[in-house]
C-alpha positions, 0 to 999 in steps of 0.5 A, a space after each residue: 158840321 154837316 156830318 156831325 150825326 153820321 157814324 164814321 163807318 157810314 161816312 167812310 163808305 159814302 166817301 169811298 163810293 163817291 170816289 169810285 165815281 170820280 175821275 181822279 187823273 188828268 185833271 187840273 186841281 187847285 188846292 188852297 193852303 197846300 203847303 201843310 196838313 190836309 192840303 199838302 197830303 192831297 197835293 202829294 197824292 193827286 200829283 201822281 195820277 197825272 193831274 196838274 196840281 196847283 197849290 196856293 199859300 200865303 207864305 212864299 218860303 213854305 211854297 218854295 219848300 213844298 215845291 222842293 218836295 213836290 217838284 211837279 206841283 205849281 205854286 202861287 202865293 195868294 191869300 184867299 181871305 183877301 178878295 183882290 187875291 181871289 180875283 187875281 187867282 181867278 183871272 190867272 190864265 196860265 202857269 
């Protein structure tokens, strides 16, 4: 882990100071694994400030359930551990 020897308060200050520099609205954001855990949390938080949020996941059922909870999120069934899925995702022109 890159930050293994960094105290959590230092890391938190680092992250917070850099977040203040980032433009967190009106972006297109791709989140892999967005149907649960951190990915879902990121999607739910980043959809609010006017971003276009796209989540990918392997399970069509989980993507459908996530779409019901976050109706403004775009979903794409994709397995990023498979090169052909990555290529298809990269070549996607529009939603």
